[in-house]
C-alpha positions as CSV (number, residue, x, y, z in Angstrom):
1,M,-14.6,-10.6,24.8
2,P,-11.2,-9.3,23.6
3,F,-12.4,-9.2,20.0
4,L,-14.7,-6.3,21.0
5,S,-13.0,-4.7,23.9
6,I,-9.8,-4.1,21.9
7,W,-11.7,-1.2,20.3
8,T,-13.1,0.3,23.5
9,Q,-10.7,-0.7,26.2
10,P,-7.4,-1.6,24.6
11,T,-5.3,-1.2,27.7
12,K,-7.6,-3.5,29.7
13,T,-7.7,-6.0,26.9
14,I,-3.9,-6.1,26.8
15,H,-3.7,-6.7,30.5
16,Y,-6.3,-9.5,30.2
17,L,-4.4,-11.3,27.5
18,L,-1.1,-11.0,29.3
19,E,-2.6,-12.4,32.5
20,K,-4.7,-15.2,30.8
21,R,-1.8,-16.6,28.8
22,S,-4.1,-18.9,26.9
23,V,-2.5,-21.1,24.2
24,K,-5.9,-22.0,22.8
25,L,-6.9,-18.3,22.5
26,T,-3.6,-17.4,20.9
27,L,-3.8,-20.2,18.3
28,L,-7.4,-19.1,17.6
29,L,-6.1,-15.5,17.0
30,W,-3.4,-16.8,14.6
31,F,-5.9,-19.0,12.8
32,L,-8.3,-16.1,12.3
33,A,-5.5,-13.8,11.3
34,A,-4.4,-16.3,8.7
35,V,-8.0,-16.5,7.4
36,T,-8.0,-12.7,7.2
37,N,-4.7,-12.5,5.4
38,A,-5.2,-15.3,2.9
39,P,-7.1,-13.3,0.2
40,T,-4.3,-10.7,0.1
41,I,-1.8,-13.3,-0.9
42,V,-3.9,-14.9,-3.6
43,P,-3.1,-12.3,-6.4
44,N,0.6,-13.1,-6.0
45,L,0.0,-16.9,-6.2
46,L,-2.2,-16.5,-9.3
47,Q,0.6,-14.5,-11.0
48,L,3.2,-17.1,-10.2
49,F,1.3,-20.3,-10.7
50,E,-1.7,-21.5,-12.8
51,L,-4.2,-22.1,-10.0
52,Q,-7.9,-21.9,-9.4
53,A,-8.7,-19.0,-7.1
54,G,-10.2,-21.4,-4.5
55,T,-7.0,-23.5,-4.5
56,A,-4.8,-20.5,-4.3
57,L,-6.9,-19.3,-1.3
58,M,-6.4,-22.5,0.6
59,I,-2.6,-22.5,-0.1
60,A,-2.5,-18.8,1.0
61,F,-4.2,-19.8,4.3
62,F,-1.6,-22.5,5.1
63,I,1.3,-20.2,4.1
64,S,-0.1,-17.4,6.3
65,F,-0.8,-19.7,9.3
66,I,2.7,-21.3,9.2
67,S,4.5,-18.0,8.7
68,M,2.6,-16.4,11.5
69,L,3.4,-19.2,14.0
70,I,7.1,-18.9,13.1
71,G,6.9,-15.1,13.1
72,W,5.3,-15.2,16.6
73,F,8.5,-16.3,18.2
74,I,10.8,-14.2,16.0
75,N,8.8,-11.0,16.6
76,A,8.7,-11.6,20.3
77,G,12.5,-11.9,20.3
78,I,12.9,-8.7,18.2
79,Y,10.6,-6.7,20.5
80,Y,12.4,-8.1,23.5
81,G,15.9,-7.2,22.2
82,I,15.0,-3.7,20.9
83,G,12.9,-2.9,23.9
84,R,15.8,-3.8,26.2
85,M,18.0,-1.6,24.2
86,L,15.6,1.3,24.8
87,G,15.6,0.7,28.6
88,G,12.7,-1.7,28.9
89,S,12.5,-4.5,31.4
90,G,10.0,-6.9,29.8
91,R,10.7,-10.6,29.6
92,Y,10.6,-12.7,26.5
93,D,7.7,-14.9,27.8
94,E,5.7,-11.7,28.4
95,L,6.3,-10.5,24.8
96,L,5.2,-13.9,23.5
97,W,1.7,-13.2,24.8
98,L,1.8,-9.6,23.6
99,V,2.6,-10.2,19.9
100,P,-0.8,-11.8,19.1
101,V,-2.6,-8.7,20.4
102,A,-1.8,-6.9,17.2
103,T,-3.9,-9.3,15.3
104,L,-7.1,-8.5,17.2
105,P,-8.1,-5.3,15.2
106,L,-6.9,-6.7,11.9
107,I,-9.2,-9.8,12.2
108,W,-12.1,-7.5,11.7
109,V,-10.9,-6.7,8.2
110,A,-11.7,-10.3,7.1
111,P,-15.2,-9.5,5.7
112,V,-13.6,-6.6,3.6
113,N,-10.9,-8.9,2.2
114,Y,-13.3,-11.6,1.2
115,I,-15.7,-9.1,-0.4
116,V,-12.8,-7.7,-2.4
117,F,-11.7,-11.3,-3.2
118,A,-15.2,-12.1,-4.5
119,I,-15.3,-9.0,-6.7
120,T,-11.9,-9.3,-8.2
121,G,-11.8,-13.1,-8.3
122,G,-8.5,-13.0,-6.5
123,H,-6.7,-11.1,-9.3
124,Q,-5.0,-7.8,-9.3
125,P,-7.6,-5.3,-10.8
126,N,-6.8,-4.3,-14.4
127,I,-9.1,-1.6,-15.8
128,M,-7.9,-2.1,-19.3
129,L,-8.4,-5.9,-19.2
130,N,-11.6,-6.0,-17.2
131,G,-13.3,-3.0,-18.7
132,S,-14.7,-2.1,-15.3
133,W,-13.8,0.3,-12.5
134,T,-15.6,-1.8,-9.9
135,P,-12.7,-4.3,-9.1
136,F,-10.3,-1.3,-8.9
137,F,-12.4,0.7,-6.5
138,A,-13.1,-2.4,-4.4
139,F,-9.4,-3.1,-4.2
140,L,-8.6,0.5,-3.3
141,I,-11.3,0.8,-0.6
142,G,-10.2,-2.5,0.9
143,N,-6.6,-1.3,1.1
144,L,-7.6,2.0,2.6
145,I,-9.6,0.2,5.3
146,T,-6.7,-2.2,6.0
147,I,-4.3,0.7,6.3
148,G,-6.6,2.5,8.8
149,V,-7.0,-0.6,10.9
150,G,-3.3,-1.4,10.6
151,I,-2.5,2.1,12.1
152,Y,-4.8,1.3,15.1
153,S,-3.1,-2.0,15.5
154,I,0.3,-0.2,15.7
155,V,-1.2,2.1,18.4
156,V,-2.4,-1.0,20.4
157,T,1.0,-2.7,20.0
158,S,2.8,0.4,21.1
159,K,0.6,0.5,24.3
160,G,1.3,-3.2,24.8
161,L,5.1,-2.7,24.5
162,G,4.9,0.1,26.9
163,I,3.0,-2.1,29.4
164,V,5.4,-5.1,29.1
165,H,8.6,-3.1,29.1
166,R,7.4,-0.6,31.8
167,F,8.0,2.5,29.7
168,S,5.8,4.9,27.7
169,A,3.6,4.0,24.7
170,W,5.7,6.5,22.7
171,R,8.8,4.5,23.4
172,G,6.8,1.4,22.5
173,F,6.1,3.0,19.1
174,G,9.9,3.7,18.9
175,V,10.5,-0.1,19.1
176,I,8.1,-0.7,16.2
177,A,9.6,2.2,14.2
178,I,13.1,0.7,14.6
179,V,11.8,-2.8,13.5
180,M,10.2,-1.2,10.5
181,L,13.3,0.7,9.6
182,F,15.5,-2.4,9.8
183,F,13.0,-4.3,7.7
184,F,13.0,-1.6,5.1
185,L,16.8,-1.5,5.0
186,F,16.9,-5.3,4.7
187,I,14.4,-5.3,1.8
188,T,16.2,-2.4,0.0
189,A,19.6,-4.2,0.4
190,L,18.1,-7.4,-0.9
191,V,16.6,-5.7,-3.9
192,F,19.9,-4.0,-4.8
193,F,21.7,-7.3,-4.4
194,L,19.2,-9.1,-6.7
195,L,19.4,-6.3,-9.3
196,F,23.2,-6.4,-9.2
197,F,23.2,-10.2,-9.5
198,V,20.7,-10.2,-12.4
199,F,22.3,-7.4,-14.5
200,T,26.0,-8.0,-13.8
201,P,27.5,-9.5,-17.0
202,Y,29.6,-12.7,-16.6
């Protein structure tokens, strides 16, 4: 089972998924990833709209699932382009089957996310408002666990990029680092643009 072997035999699991090329398994991975991610979006939805936590959770699931399906093809293209720039030889269709591998470790965070959701009620913890440290600590511990698993997911993806592009895992990590840098620069530029637009007098 790739859900277990990703922790003990990541390289073997990557090869298995690349060879299997199962659409059903891939859709299952995205479905489970959306289920895992949904509780993390709920606080933002509750801040923007007057919703019940359960309704916000369902909306968050659909948003996550659709965005992940769209991102699947976009991420594969980005990994293909940057990998080629760094001397890789992977094909786009190979990277399509690699991208979902990153979700395997993160799926295991689902119980943590739903425990935090149950404790906080889907809201951002506010010690002054709630009068309790429990939601805050639950939120903090949940985030620390997610960060730890996320780091391992990056390691697995780096290995996978190395396998597909026929270069080292370190160069695979370089691909991810470049993607993250471009994303950071894009968000920074967007924030500056919005601030300029909002505060510029007409």
